[in-house]
Structures are given as C-alpha cells and as structure tokens.
N, C-alpha and C positions, 0 to 999 in steps of 0.2 A: 261553495261553487260546483256546479257541472262541469265536466270537462268535456270539451272540445273531441271533434272528433279526427283531427289528425292523434296529438295527444294521447288520445283515447288506441288509435291504430298502433301507432310506435309502440302501446305500454304494452297492449297485447303482446304482439308481437315480441318483444323485448321474454314478455313472463314466457312464454313456450319455447323461446330460444331453449330454457333451463334441460330442455330434453337431450337436445345436440351436446350441450354444453357436459351433462353428464356423462349422455356417452365418449364426449373425443376425452377429460377428464377418467375414465376407468378403460380407452383405451391404450394414453397413454403409462397407467400404472393395474395391470391386470391383476398384479399378487394383492396388494392391497384391496383392488377393489370388489374381491371373490372373498378377501377375510373379511370385508363389514357388511358382506351381503346381509348375515343375520339381525342387522341394529338397521337400517332400514326401513323394513316395517315401522317400527319404534317410533324413529326419527318422521318419516311418512305425518303418522300419526298426529307427531309433535306443530309440524307446522299447520295442520289439516285445525288443531286447537287452536291455532294462532291464529288462523283466519276467523273462525269465530268469535274469539276474544274481539279482534280489531273488530269486525261487524257487530257488536256488543256495548263499544266503545264510541262509536260512532254514529250511529241507527238508532233510535228506541229498540227499546226492550221487548216489545210485543211484534214491533214487526220482525228484527233479530232472533224470537224465539221462533216465530211462525217459518220464518228460512230455514234454519236448523231445523225442526222436526222433518217440513219436508225435502230436506238433502238427506237426512239421514234416513227415513222412508225410502226417497228413491232409489240409495243404496244399496238398503234393505228388498231392495225389491225386484232390484237386477242385479244380484249378488254374484259374484261368479268369480271362483279364484283364480283364475287364470288371467281374468279379464279385469280386475279391480280397479287398475290406475287410468286405465279408458273411462269407468265410470266418476271415479274421483273427478278429473278431466269435464263431465257433461256440470257437474257441481262447480268447479271454477268457474268454466266461464259464466255461470248466472251469476256467480258469486264477484266477475269484477264488469259485468254490466252492473250489477246495483252497487258495487260500491262506486262508480262512477258518477254518480252525486253528490257525492264527497269527495274534493281533490286530497290534498292527505289518506281518506281510507283507500281512494283506487292505486295512490303509488304503494303502500306497505300491500297492498292486498298482489300487491304486482310483486313484487321484493317476495314474498310470502309462495308464491305460485310458482316464479324462478326456481326458488331452493328446492321446493320439490320435484319439480323437473331436474333438477339435476339428482334427487339419487332416485326417482325414477329410470331417467334414462342409465344410470350406475345400474340397476338393477335389472333393465332389459340387456346390457352389453352382458351382467354375471350369468344370465336365466339362455342366452341363445351365443356362449361360450364356455369350452371347458377350460378349468382350471389345473396346473400344472404338478399337483400335489390335493388330492381328494378332501373337497368340503362338502359339508351335511349343505344343502340346498335350505330346510326347515324347510314349509309347509307349502313352498314354490317351487313349481316340477318345471326342472331345465327342461326345456322347447328337445333336444337332442341333436342339435342342428350348431354347428362352428361357427356361425358369420365373421365374414371379413366389416371391419370399418364402414365403410363404403356401401356395403349389402343392408348393414342395423341404421345405417345416418336414414339411408333410399325409405326403412320400414319406419321406421320413425318419421319420418315428414312425413309419407303415406297415410298410416294412423292415425297421426294428433292432429295433422293439419289439419282437417276438419274441424278442430276446435276455433281455430282462429277464422276462418269464414264462421262457425258459429260465432261464436261473440260476438263477435265485428258487425254480421246480422241481427244480432238481440238488442246491440246499441243501439240500432237504426230504429229499429221496429220498437222499441221502447221511448227512444226520445219522438217517431211519428207520432204513437199514442199517446206520448205526452202531449203532444202539442194540439188532439181531437180535444184533450177537455180543457 
C-alpha cells in the first residue's frame, strides 16, 4: 500500500528532524559527544546498511540491487569527505521516495534516516565546537569555528532543509509519473 501525501510529508519532516535532535543532544552533553565522535562514522555506516537491508527485504532483488549500485556510484562520484553527510542525504531522500510504495518499508526507512540524522547532528556539533580537552577528530576536519547552538541549528536547517523539499518534490513527481503510466 502506498503512503499518502500527508503521511509521507510528516514522516519526511520527522526523519530529517534527527539532525536537529542530534545537535540538541550534543549541545546538552558536549563532552560525551566529543568522546563518541570516533564511533559515529561506523554507526552511520550501520544505519546505511540497515537502510539497504530494508530495501532488499521489502522490494524485488533486481530493483534493490540496481538502487544499491546506483546509490554507491553516486556517492563515489561526488565523494568529498567534508560534505559526505550531504551526499548521504541525497541518497536517503531517494530511498524515502522509493520506500513510500510500501508503508512498512517507509516507516522503517523513516526511523533509519532519523537515527542517521541524530548521528550526523552530533558529528556536526563536534566539528563546529572545541572540546574542553583535546580529542583527535580522526579523518574529519574541525571547522575551526566555535558555533553556538543557535548558529548550528540555523546552519543545519539551511544546509539540510533542502532535502525535505527535494524528497517531497520527488514524491509528487513520482506519483504524477506513475499516474501517466
């Protein structure tokens, strides 16, 4: 069963609110956020794997394989370590649209994108604040800025708010295209 427009819009907004939730969590406990920074890329990879597991469980193997390979080809082509979460959200926006064909898959995908957003929000916080004690940031580069919570929230909304609109637009376009077929 296909997810209706209203439900789809609410779930997409909820999914992308994970970013602000992550920034908020990190702001309330900055020492813990800086300490867990080295684990975030592995946890994000786990959420991406879960997203594709959902895709393979709920959709045809050939279609899921095609989406899997196209997604990683897209990520590989536009790979830039500084903006990797931005590229991930292009893929997640597409996966949210595709998963809307099946309500269960869409709800799982919403939860996965929300958790990924929490991790991305924490990572954003860590890369834009300085810890009280020196902690290595691994392969990610610190921005050199110490932003306030309000500045970070504003940047996150500006940088990632586009993906909410992209996801909703893609859903509308996909439904119009399917209506023509």
